Backbone as CSV, one residue per row, in Angstrom:
resi,resn,N_x,N_y,N_z,CA_x,CA_y,CA_z,C_x,C_y,C_z
1,MET,77.362,87.200,67.102,76.937,88.182,68.075,78.181,88.882,68.614
2,LYS,78.449,90.068,68.102,79.690,90.765,68.424,79.724,91.288,69.854
3,TYR,78.662,91.895,70.323,78.671,92.495,71.652,77.708,91.814,72.619
4,GLY,77.161,90.701,72.240,76.202,90.012,73.094,76.877,89.332,74.266
5,LEU,76.065,88.839,75.169,76.558,88.156,76.359,76.747,86.687,76.013
6,THR,77.936,86.302,75.662,78.233,84.930,75.294,78.564,84.112,76.530
7,ARG,78.571,82.799,76.367,78.907,81.913,77.476,80.311,82.207,77.985
8,ARG,81.237,82.490,77.063,82.619,82.786,77.454,82.676,84.021,78.345
9,ARG,81.945,85.056,77.969,81.946,86.278,78.795,81.281,86.036,80.147
10,MET,80.249,85.191,80.151,79.566,84.906,81.417,80.486,84.150,82.375
11,ILE,81.405,83.366,81.834,82.335,82.613,82.672,83.562,83.441,83.015
12,LEU,84.145,84.104,82.000,85.381,84.848,82.208,85.186,86.124,83.029
13,GLY,84.024,86.758,82.911,83.775,87.991,83.659,83.892,87.784,85.164
14,PRO,83.073,86.897,85.747,83.184,86.653,87.191,84.544,86.078,87.580
15,ALA,85.125,85.248,86.711,86.452,84.699,87.011,87.474,85.828,87.100
16,GLY,87.391,86.795,86.176,88.298,87.943,86.201,88.132,88.761,87.465
17,LEU,86.882,88.962,87.886,86.639,89.706,89.125,87.199,88.951,90.330
18,GLY,87.047,87.630,90.319,87.594,86.826,91.409,89.110,86.899,91.467
19,ILE,89.746,86.840,90.307,91.208,86.936,90.251,91.663,88.312,90.728
20,ALA,90.966,89.357,90.279,91.323,90.714,90.701,91.165,90.865,92.216
21,GLY,90.095,90.302,92.769,89.887,90.369,94.214,90.973,89.636,94.977
22,ALA,91.347,88.470,94.476,92.416,87.701,95.126,93.743,88.434,95.018
23,ALA,94.019,89.024,93.852,95.270,89.771,93.670,95.322,90.937,94.643
24,TYR,94.188,91.640,94.806,94.157,92.770,95.739,94.396,92.276,97.168
25,ARG,93.771,91.182,97.526,93.871,90.660,98.890,95.288,90.185,99.218
26,TYR,95.938,89.567,98.254,97.241,88.969,98.523,98.414,89.750,97.949
27,TRP,98.159,90.964,97.466,99.238,91.794,96.939,100.140,92.215,98.087
28,PRO,101.453,92.335,97.841,102.359,92.712,98.934,102.054,94.100,99.494
29,GLU,102.476,94.299,100.696,102.350,95.557,101.428,100.890,95.928,101.642
30,ASP,100.443,97.043,101.069,99.114,97.569,101.372,98.087,97.318,100.284
31,GLY,98.271,96.328,99.450,97.345,96.094,98.359,97.796,96.843,97.127
32,ILE,96.918,96.986,96.157,97.308,97.623,94.904,96.752,99.040,94.776
33,SER,96.138,99.539,95.808,95.596,100.889,95.763,96.728,101.913,95.876
34,ASN,96.740,102.870,94.987,97.765,103.903,94.957,97.486,104.936,96.053
35,PRO,98.455,105.232,96.928,98.207,106.206,97.988,98.103,107.643,97.472
36,CYS,98.500,107.902,96.230,98.374,109.231,95.610,98.924,110.331,96.512
37,LEU,100.187,110.259,96.778,100.835,111.239,97.640,100.631,112.646,97.094
38,THR,100.375,113.582,97.983,100.191,114.972,97.564,101.202,115.896,98.214
39,ASP,101.866,115.423,99.234,102.948,116.195,99.839,104.245,115.762,99.175
40,ALA,105.341,116.327,99.600,106.637,115.920,99.050,106.813,114.415,99.226
41,LEU,107.509,113.817,98.299,107.784,112.389,98.368,108.442,112.084,99.707
42,PRO,107.942,111.113,100.452,108.515,110.813,101.770,109.990,110.449,101.667
43,ASP,110.745,110.833,102.691,112.183,110.567,102.695,112.505,109.086,102.578
44,HIS,111.647,108.215,103.150,111.949,106.783,103.060,111.899,106.288,101.619
45,LEU,111.202,107.007,100.745,111.219,106.681,99.320,112.291,107.489,98.594
46,HIS,112.322,108.787,98.865,113.273,109.672,98.193,114.717,109.279,98.489
47,LYS,114.969,108.833,99.698,116.339,108.486,100.094,116.576,106.973,100.116
48,HIS,115.675,106.227,99.506,115.810,104.769,99.480,117.091,104.373,98.741
49,GLU,117.698,103.307,99.200,118.964,102.820,98.633,118.882,102.615,97.119
50,LEU,117.797,102.052,96.626,117.661,101.823,95.185,117.581,103.133,94.405
51,VAL,116.847,104.096,94.951,116.729,105.396,94.285,118.084,106.096,94.272
52,GLN,118.765,106.069,95.409,120.066,106.717,95.486,121.073,106.076,94.528
53,SER,121.049,104.751,94.432,121.989,104.090,93.526,121.655,104.379,92.065
54,ALA,120.374,104.567,91.758,119.988,104.899,90.375,120.511,106.268,89.972
55,TRP,120.634,107.180,90.939,121.095,108.538,90.659,122.608,108.695,90.818
56,GLU,123.282,107.632,91.225,124.717,107.720,91.446,125.444,108.124,90.159
57,GLY,126.239,109.188,90.255,127.013,109.667,89.113,126.236,110.538,88.136
58,ILE,124.994,110.843,88.457,124.169,111.676,87.567,123.979,113.044,88.200
59,ASP,124.253,114.091,87.449,124.017,115.460,87.911,122.580,115.828,87.544
60,PRO,121.688,115.953,88.545,120.285,116.231,88.248,120.062,117.530,87.458
61,SER,120.985,118.478,87.562,120.807,119.727,86.819,120.992,119.523,85.315
62,HIS,121.566,118.391,84.922,121.745,118.083,83.500,120.713,117.078,82.993
63,LEU,119.724,116.793,83.805,118.723,115.794,83.459,117.564,116.429,82.709
64,TRP,117.125,115.755,81.689,115.902,116.153,80.985,115.060,114.898,80.845
65,ASP,113.975,114.825,81.573,113.099,113.659,81.509,112.086,113.902,80.402
66,SER,112.156,113.119,79.363,111.296,113.367,78.210,110.322,112.231,77.928
67,HIS,110.143,111.336,78.868,109.224,110.217,78.674,107.942,110.497,79.437
68,CYS,106.829,110.433,78.738,105.554,110.736,79.380,104.443,109.940,78.706
69,HIS,103.530,109.428,79.503,102.322,108.792,78.976,101.189,109.771,79.224
70,LEU,100.560,110.227,78.180,99.455,111.166,78.310,98.157,110.424,78.032
71,ILE,97.273,110.455,79.001,95.984,109.793,78.863,94.894,110.780,79.221
72,GLY,93.702,110.455,78.894,92.584,111.310,79.259,91.268,110.646,78.943
73,THR,90.228,111.221,79.476,88.880,110.716,79.232,88.121,111.618,78.271
74,GLY,88.643,112.808,78.028,87.964,113.759,77.166,87.035,114.684,77.920
75,ASP,87.009,114.587,79.249,86.093,115.438,80.016,86.521,116.908,80.027
76,SER,87.695,117.200,79.452,88.146,118.591,79.362,87.858,119.181,77.993
77,GLY,87.204,118.399,77.133,86.955,118.870,75.775,88.167,118.700,74.879
78,SER,89.106,117.839,75.289,90.363,117.657,74.567,90.208,116.827,73.304
79,GLY,89.115,116.115,73.187,88.932,115.221,72.052,89.342,113.793,72.358
80,MET,89.961,113.575,73.513,90.292,112.201,73.911,89.006,111.451,74.204
81,TRP,89.066,110.149,74.152,87.883,109.350,74.455,88.301,108.018,75.054
82,VAL,87.353,107.373,75.693,87.565,106.076,76.311,86.609,105.096,75.654
83,ASN,87.119,103.912,75.374,86.277,102.858,74.813,85.074,102.655,75.740
84,PRO,83.858,102.715,75.224,82.674,102.550,76.083,82.676,101.246,76.875
85,ALA,83.320,100.206,76.368,83.378,98.934,77.101,84.109,99.107,78.427
86,MET,85.011,100.081,78.515,85.757,100.287,79.755,84.892,100.920,80.849
87,LYS,83.716,101.400,80.476,82.809,102.000,81.455,81.649,101.069,81.802
88,SER,81.661,99.857,81.255,80.548,98.938,81.430,80.965,97.710,82.226
89,LEU,80.172,97.369,83.227,80.422,96.145,83.985,80.120,94.902,83.162
90,MET,79.525,95.082,81.991,79.341,93.954,81.080,80.686,93.500,80.520
91,HIS,81.711,94.320,80.667,83.075,94.008,80.237,83.977,94.171,81.462
92,PRO,83.898,93.231,82.409,84.572,93.424,83.704,86.082,93.591,83.612
93,ILE,86.730,92.905,82.692,88.184,93.039,82.584,88.541,94.458,82.144
94,GLN,87.841,94.967,81.139,88.105,96.335,80.676,87.686,97.356,81.722
95,TRP,86.603,97.087,82.441,86.162,97.985,83.506,87.239,98.064,84.595
96,LEU,87.804,96.906,84.972,88.880,96.881,85.966,90.132,97.580,85.433
97,GLN,90.406,97.409,84.151,91.562,98.083,83.552,91.406,99.588,83.671
98,ARG,90.212,100.109,83.378,89.964,101.551,83.501,90.110,102.006,84.949
99,ALA,89.553,101.238,85.889,89.679,101.578,87.313,91.143,101.579,87.728
100,PHE,91.911,100.624,87.212,93.337,100.552,87.500,94.046,101.799,86.987
101,TYR,93.745,102.224,85.760,94.371,103.416,85.185,94.011,104.669,85.983
102,LEU,92.744,104.810,86.363,92.337,105.974,87.155,93.078,105.995,88.489
103,ASN,93.180,104.828,89.132,93.879,104.753,90.411,95.367,105.025,90.251
104,ALA,95.976,104.437,89.249,97.421,104.602,89.043,97.781,106.048,88.745
105,SER,96.896,106.765,88.059,97.188,108.156,87.701,96.657,109.151,88.728
106,CYS,96.106,108.633,89.821,95.574,109.485,90.901,94.508,110.445,90.403
107,THR,93.663,109.951,89.543,92.528,110.743,89.067,91.248,110.033,89.463
108,SER,90.156,110.701,89.263,88.863,110.081,89.534,87.932,110.443,88.388
109,ASP,86.812,109.803,88.360,85.844,110.032,87.296,84.845,111.093,87.749
110,ASP,85.358,112.278,88.049,84.519,113.338,88.599,84.243,114.462,87.586
111,GLY,84.555,114.217,86.318,84.357,115.243,85.295,85.565,116.147,85.123
112,ARG,86.618,115.915,85.912,87.833,116.730,85.808,89.085,115.851,85.769
113,SER,88.936,114.627,85.310,90.066,113.692,85.354,91.211,114.136,84.453
114,ASP,90.916,114.740,83.298,92.003,115.225,82.434,92.842,116.274,83.170
115,LEU,92.181,117.202,83.822,92.875,118.247,84.575,93.682,117.649,85.725
116,HIS,93.069,116.717,86.457,93.770,116.085,87.579,95.011,115.338,87.095
117,TYR,94.927,114.723,85.932,96.067,113.969,85.407,97.232,114.903,85.095
118,VAL,96.958,116.025,84.456,98.019,116.987,84.142,98.604,117.568,85.424
119,GLU,97.755,117.877,86.405,98.250,118.366,87.691,99.148,117.326,88.360
120,ARG,98.786,116.064,88.259,99.592,114.993,88.855,100.949,114.886,88.157
121,LEU,100.976,114.985,86.830,102.245,114.953,86.104,103.153,116.099,86.547
122,HIS,102.563,117.277,86.719,103.341,118.436,87.170,103.915,118.185,88.560
123,TRP,103.113,117.644,89.462,103.587,117.350,90.816,104.727,116.341,90.775
124,LEU,104.569,115.276,89.970,105.620,114.265,89.875,106.911,114.861,89.337
125,LEU,106.799,115.755,88.369,107.982,116.411,87.827,108.705,117.200,88.909
126,GLN,107.945,117.868,89.759,108.540,118.658,90.831,109.246,117.786,91.866
127,GLN,108.939,116.488,91.904,109.573,115.585,92.858,110.898,115.030,92.342
128,MET,111.228,115.308,91.078,112.486,114.815,90.516,113.670,115.453,91.231
129,PRO,114.720,114.689,91.491,115.925,115.279,92.084,116.418,116.438,91.221
130,GLY,116.835,117.490,91.869,117.265,118.680,91.150,116.121,119.678,90.969
131,LEU,114.888,119.182,91.003,113.707,120.055,90.900,112.923,120.061,92.187
132,ARG,113.240,119.147,93.085,112.485,118.998,94.316,112.453,120.305,95.082
133,ASN,111.258,120.695,95.492,110.996,121.895,96.296,111.249,123.199,95.528
134,ARG,111.311,123.151,94.209,111.360,124.379,93.433,109.954,124.831,93.126
135,PRO,109.746,126.130,92.938,108.386,126.607,92.607,107.975,126.170,91.219
């Protein structure tokens, strides 16, 4: 039975939800929910000691950031798709994984998630030192 409700899934599903709930409850600071900043990156983050030390000796005008993870749901007609198991509570671990990805990328399942993801990437790029506050 490839997709049936096996004893293992009946046990692991609720256990996974319990672990996820405990992780959320006991995660440091404000939990694992992404605040999805929409204004300029706050100074306490932008000017944080770790961020400043990472940029030490680097001229931001010579920086080219070429690493990107592109994801999508296909709601823009892009041809992307999501495994149907990720949309089903019958697969709680995969369902939580999808919810985690949507939260991490500051998108929602409102029929425009592909567009929101690209807009978020653009905003993040504008927050890079050397590009901050440029049009």
